[in-house]
C-alpha positions as CSV (number, residue, x, y, z in Angstrom):
1,M,0.0,0.0,0.0
2,G,1.5,3.4,-1.0
3,T,1.1,6.7,0.5
4,G,-0.9,8.1,-2.3
5,S,0.3,11.7,-1.9
6,R,0.7,13.9,-4.9
7,A,3.5,16.5,-4.7
8,L,3.2,20.1,-5.7
9,P,5.8,20.0,-8.6
10,G,8.8,22.3,-8.5
11,L,8.1,23.7,-5.1
12,G,10.4,21.5,-3.0
13,A,13.4,23.9,-2.6
14,R,11.2,27.0,-2.2
15,W,9.1,25.3,0.4
16,G,12.3,24.3,2.3
17,V,13.6,27.9,2.4
18,G,10.2,29.2,3.4
19,L,9.7,26.6,6.1
20,L,13.2,27.4,7.5
21,A,12.3,31.1,7.7
22,L,9.0,30.2,9.4
23,L,10.8,28.0,11.8
24,I,13.1,30.8,12.9
25,A,10.1,33.1,13.3
26,A,8.3,30.5,15.3
27,V,11.2,30.1,17.6
28,M,11.4,33.9,18.2
29,V,7.6,34.0,18.9
30,S,7.8,31.0,21.2
31,L,10.6,32.7,23.3
32,A,8.5,35.9,23.5
33,A,5.0,34.5,24.2
34,G,3.6,33.6,27.6
35,A,2.2,34.9,30.8
36,Y,5.2,37.2,31.1
37,P,5.4,38.7,27.5
38,V,8.8,39.7,26.3
39,P,9.0,42.1,23.3
40,L,10.2,40.4,20.1
41,R,12.9,43.0,19.6
42,D,14.5,42.1,22.9
43,I,14.9,38.4,22.2
44,P,18.1,38.7,20.2
45,E,19.7,40.8,22.9
46,V,18.7,38.4,25.6
47,L,20.1,35.4,23.7
48,L,23.3,37.2,22.8
49,H,23.8,38.4,26.4
50,A,23.4,34.8,27.7
51,V,26.1,33.5,25.3
52,F,28.4,36.6,25.3
53,P,27.8,38.5,28.6
54,G,30.3,41.2,27.6
55,V,28.7,42.2,24.3
56,F,26.3,44.7,25.8
57,Q,27.2,47.4,28.3
58,A,23.7,47.2,29.9
59,A,22.3,43.8,30.6
60,P,18.7,43.1,29.5
61,D,15.9,42.9,32.1
62,P,17.0,40.1,34.5
63,T,13.4,38.8,34.8
64,A,13.1,38.6,31.0
65,E,16.5,36.8,30.8
66,T,15.4,34.3,33.4
67,V,12.1,33.6,31.7
68,V,13.5,33.3,28.2
69,I,16.8,31.4,29.0
70,G,15.7,29.4,32.0
71,L,12.1,28.4,31.0
72,R,11.2,29.1,27.4
73,L,14.4,28.2,25.5
74,P,14.5,24.6,26.8
75,R,10.8,24.3,26.2
76,T,11.2,25.5,22.6
77,V,14.2,23.3,22.0
78,L,12.2,20.3,23.4
79,A,9.2,21.2,21.1
80,A,11.6,21.3,18.1
81,I,13.2,17.9,19.0
82,A,9.9,16.2,19.7
83,G,8.2,17.5,16.6
84,A,11.0,16.7,14.3
85,G,11.7,13.3,15.9
86,L,8.1,12.1,15.8
87,A,7.6,13.3,12.2
88,V,10.8,11.4,11.1
89,S,9.7,8.3,12.9
90,G,6.2,8.5,11.3
91,A,7.7,9.0,7.9
92,A,10.1,6.0,8.4
93,F,7.3,3.7,9.6
94,Q,5.0,4.7,6.7
95,T,7.7,3.9,4.3
96,L,8.8,0.8,6.0
97,F,5.3,-0.7,6.2
98,R,4.1,0.8,3.0
99,N,1.1,2.0,5.0
100,P,0.1,5.7,5.2
101,L,-1.6,5.1,8.5
102,A,1.5,3.9,10.3
103,T,2.6,6.0,13.3
104,P,5.5,6.0,15.8
105,D,3.4,3.7,18.0
106,T,2.7,1.1,15.3
107,L,5.1,-1.3,17.1
108,G,4.0,-0.2,20.6
109,V,7.0,2.0,21.3
110,A,5.0,4.9,22.7
111,T,2.7,2.8,24.7
112,G,5.6,0.8,26.2
113,A,7.4,4.1,27.1
114,S,4.2,5.4,28.7
115,C,3.9,2.3,30.8
116,G,7.4,2.7,32.0
117,A,6.8,6.4,32.9
118,A,3.5,5.6,34.7
119,L,5.3,2.8,36.7
120,A,8.1,5.3,37.7
121,I,5.6,7.9,38.9
122,L,3.7,5.2,40.9
123,L,7.0,4.2,42.5
124,G,7.6,7.8,43.5
125,W,10.4,8.5,41.0
126,S,10.8,11.8,39.3
127,G,12.9,13.5,36.6
128,L,15.7,11.3,35.4
129,G,14.1,8.1,36.9
130,I,10.9,8.6,34.9
131,Q,12.9,9.3,31.7
132,T,15.1,6.2,32.2
133,L,12.4,3.7,32.9
134,S,10.2,5.1,30.1
135,F,13.0,4.8,27.6
136,L,13.8,1.2,28.7
137,F,10.2,0.1,28.5
138,G,9.9,1.7,25.0
139,I,12.9,-0.3,23.8
140,A,11.6,-3.4,25.5
141,A,8.3,-3.1,23.7
142,V,10.1,-3.1,20.3
143,A,12.2,-6.1,21.4
144,L,9.0,-8.0,22.4
145,V,7.3,-7.1,19.1
146,T,10.3,-8.3,17.0
147,S,10.5,-11.5,19.0
148,V,6.8,-12.3,18.7
149,S,6.7,-11.6,15.0
150,R,9.4,-14.2,14.1
151,V,7.2,-16.9,12.7
152,P,8.9,-18.9,9.9
153,G,7.1,-18.7,6.5
154,S,4.9,-15.8,7.6
155,N,4.4,-12.3,6.1
156,R,7.0,-10.4,8.0
157,I,5.4,-7.0,7.6
158,L,2.0,-8.3,8.6
159,M,3.3,-10.1,11.6
160,L,5.2,-7.0,12.8
161,I,2.0,-4.9,12.6
162,L,-0.2,-7.5,14.3
163,S,2.4,-8.1,17.0
164,G,2.6,-4.3,17.5
165,I,-1.1,-4.1,18.0
166,V,-1.0,-7.0,20.6
167,V,2.0,-5.6,22.5
168,S,0.5,-2.1,22.4
169,A,-2.8,-3.5,23.9
170,L,-0.8,-5.3,26.5
171,F,1.1,-2.2,27.7
172,S,-2.2,-0.2,27.6
173,A,-3.7,-2.7,30.0
174,L,-0.7,-2.4,32.2
175,V,-1.0,1.4,32.2
176,A,-4.7,1.0,33.2
177,L,-3.7,-1.3,36.0
178,I,-1.1,1.1,37.3
179,K,-3.6,3.9,37.2
180,F,-6.1,1.7,39.1
181,A,-3.4,1.1,41.8
182,A,-2.3,4.7,42.1
183,D,-3.4,7.0,44.8
184,P,-6.4,9.0,43.4
185,E,-5.5,12.1,45.3
186,S,-1.8,12.6,44.5
187,V,-0.3,10.0,42.1
188,L,-3.2,9.4,39.6
189,P,-3.5,13.1,38.5
190,S,0.3,13.1,37.9
191,I,0.1,10.0,35.8
192,T,-2.9,11.2,33.8
193,F,-1.4,14.6,33.1
194,W,1.9,13.1,32.0
195,L,0.2,10.7,29.7
196,M,-1.6,13.6,28.0
197,G,1.8,15.1,27.0
198,S,3.4,18.3,28.2
199,L,6.4,20.5,27.4
200,A,6.2,22.4,30.6
201,S,8.8,20.2,32.4
202,A,11.5,20.7,29.9
203,T,15.0,20.8,31.4
204,W,18.5,20.9,29.8
205,S,19.5,17.7,31.6
206,G,16.6,15.8,30.1
207,I,17.2,17.2,26.7
208,L,20.9,16.4,26.8
209,M,20.0,12.8,27.9
210,A,17.6,12.3,25.0
211,L,19.3,14.3,22.2
212,P,22.0,11.7,21.4
213,F,19.4,8.9,20.8
214,V,17.2,11.2,18.7
215,T,20.2,12.4,16.7
216,L,21.5,8.8,16.2
217,G,18.1,7.5,15.1
218,T,17.6,10.4,12.6
219,V,21.2,10.1,11.2
220,L,20.7,6.3,10.7
221,L,17.4,6.9,8.8
222,Y,19.0,9.6,6.7
223,L,22.0,7.4,5.8
224,Y,19.7,4.6,4.7
225,L,17.4,6.9,2.7
226,W,17.8,5.2,-0.7
227,K,17.5,1.8,0.8
228,L,14.3,2.8,2.6
229,A,12.9,3.9,-0.7
230,A,13.6,0.4,-2.1
231,L,11.4,-1.1,0.6
232,S,8.4,0.1,-1.4
233,L,9.3,-2.6,-3.9
234,P,8.5,-6.3,-3.4
235,E,11.1,-8.0,-1.2
236,D,12.4,-10.2,-4.1
237,E,13.1,-7.0,-6.2
238,A,14.7,-5.3,-3.2
239,R,17.0,-8.3,-2.6
240,S,17.9,-8.3,-6.3
241,L,19.4,-4.8,-5.8
242,G,21.7,-6.2,-3.2
243,I,19.7,-4.9,-0.2
244,S,19.5,-7.0,3.0
245,V,15.8,-6.5,3.7
246,R,15.9,-8.0,7.1
247,R,18.9,-5.9,8.3
248,L,17.5,-2.7,6.8
249,R,14.1,-3.3,8.4
250,F,15.8,-4.0,11.8
251,T,17.9,-0.8,11.5
252,A,14.9,1.4,10.5
253,I,12.8,-0.1,13.4
254,L,15.6,0.4,15.9
255,A,16.3,4.0,14.8
256,S,12.6,4.9,15.0
257,A,12.3,3.2,18.4
258,L,15.3,5.2,19.7
259,I,13.7,8.4,18.6
260,T,10.2,7.7,19.7
261,S,11.0,6.3,23.2
262,S,13.4,9.1,23.9
263,I,10.8,11.7,23.1
264,V,8.0,10.0,25.0
265,A,10.3,9.7,28.0
266,L,10.8,13.5,27.9
267,C,7.3,14.9,27.3
268,G,4.8,12.0,27.3
269,L,2.4,11.1,24.5
270,V,2.1,13.6,21.7
271,G,-0.4,12.5,19.1
272,W,-0.9,13.2,15.4
273,V,2.5,14.6,14.7
274,G,3.9,11.3,13.4
275,L,0.8,10.7,11.3
276,L,0.0,14.2,10.0
277,I,3.4,15.7,9.3
278,P,4.8,13.0,6.9
279,H,1.6,13.5,4.7
280,A,2.1,17.2,4.7
281,A,5.8,16.8,3.8
282,R,4.9,14.5,0.9
283,M,2.5,17.0,-0.4
284,L,5.1,19.8,-0.3
285,F,8.3,18.0,-1.2
286,G,7.1,14.9,-3.1
287,G,7.3,11.2,-2.4
288,S,11.1,11.0,-2.6
289,V,12.5,9.6,0.7
290,R,15.6,11.8,0.2
291,R,13.4,14.9,0.5
292,L,10.8,13.4,2.9
293,I,13.1,13.0,5.9
294,P,14.5,16.6,5.9
295,G,11.0,18.0,5.0
296,S,9.5,16.1,8.0
297,V,12.2,17.4,10.3
298,L,11.4,21.0,9.3
299,L,7.6,20.6,9.3
300,G,7.5,18.6,12.6
301,A,9.6,21.1,14.5
302,L,7.7,24.1,13.1
303,F,4.3,22.5,13.9
304,L,5.0,21.6,17.5
305,I,6.7,24.9,18.3
306,A,3.8,26.9,16.7
307,V,1.2,24.8,18.6
308,D,3.0,25.3,21.9
309,A,3.5,29.0,21.4
310,G,0.0,29.5,20.2
311,A,-1.4,27.7,23.3
312,R,0.6,30.0,25.6
313,M,-0.7,33.1,23.8
314,V,-4.3,32.0,23.9
315,F,-4.7,30.1,27.2
316,D,-3.6,31.2,30.6
317,A,-3.6,27.6,32.0
318,E,-1.2,24.9,30.9
319,I,-3.0,22.8,28.2
320,P,-1.7,19.3,27.5
321,V,0.1,19.5,24.1
322,S,-1.4,16.3,22.9
323,V,-4.9,17.7,23.3
324,L,-4.0,20.7,21.1
325,T,-2.2,18.6,18.4
326,S,-5.3,16.4,18.2
327,L,-7.7,19.4,17.9
328,I,-5.5,20.8,15.1
329,G,-4.3,17.5,13.6
330,A,-7.7,15.8,13.0
331,P,-9.2,18.6,10.8
332,A,-5.8,19.1,9.1
333,F,-5.5,15.4,8.3
334,I,-9.0,15.4,6.8
335,Y,-8.0,18.4,4.6
336,L,-4.8,16.6,3.5
337,L,-6.7,13.4,2.6
338,R,-9.1,15.4,0.4
339,K,-6.2,17.4,-1.1
340,T,-4.1,14.5,-1.9
341,G,-6.8,12.1,-3.0
342,G,-6.5,9.8,0.0
343,V,-4.8,6.5,0.0
344,K,-3.9,4.5,-3.1
345,A,-3.7,0.8,-2.9
C-alpha cells in the first residue's frame, strides 16, 4: 500500500527555504510568548547576552532573561526535537510498512514508554528516573514485538504490525492497571497529566539525555534513505538490488524506536505529529524519501513549536500539548486526505 500523496511540482526547494524562515520566526515568537510577555525586539539581545555576557554594556531585564533562557528556551528546544523526531519516525514507519496510517506507535513503542513512565511515577520516582524507565520500556516493547513476529514462513510486515497491535494493547492494559493502583488524590493526577503530553517540564539535563538517541536515530534513517525507498518494492526485487531487507528493516525499526522512546520519555504522548506531518511533507516535497526526511524534520519542528507558542498566547492555563495537536491534527488530516486524494492501494 502506498502513501498516495501527490506532490506540488517544482516547489520543494522553495518550500524548504520558506519553512526554515517560518521555523526561525516561530522560535522567536515562542521565546517571547507567555504569561510574562517579552518584546520580540528584545529576544536577540537576551540570547546574545546569555552567550556573550560582555557584548552589551547594559544587561537586559533580569526577569526577561530568566524567563527566556531558563524556561522558554529549553521548552522551545524540546518542542523542536519532539516535533522533528516524531515526524521522522512516522515517515520512516509509513515507508517501512508501505502504510500511510503507520505511526510511531505502530510497534507499541510509545505505549511501552508510557507504561514505564507511569510505573516510575507510581514508585515515586521523578525526573531522570521517569525518563530512564520510560526509555527502557519503549525499547523493551520493540524487542518484544520483533521476538513475537518471528514466525517462519509468515508475512514479516503483517506479523510486525499484528504483533505491534497486541503488544500495544498489553502495555495499555498495564497502564490502566497502574492507574487503578495509584493514589487517586496525588499520584493518579500526575500519571494522567503526564500521559496527555506536556512540554512544561523541559530541562536541559533531560534534553541532553535524549538528544544523542534522537540524533543517532535520525542520522541512521538519513544514511539509509535510498535503501528505505527500495522497501516500497516487493522483497524479491529489493534483494535483487543487493539490499539485505531484514537488516534494513531492523535498522529502521531500531532507529525509529530510539527516537520515539526518547521523546515520549521526555514529554509524554504527543499524538498526530507522526501521522499528519509526513503526509504534509509528501504534499510539499514529493514522495522521494531523500526529501521526505528533511522535510518532515522542518515541518515537525515548526508544527509543535507553533502549537505550543499559540497555546501560551491564547490560554492562561497549561493545556496538554497532545490535546492541542489532536484538535488541530484531525481537521488538518481530513483536509490533506481530500487534497491528496486519500490512500492509493
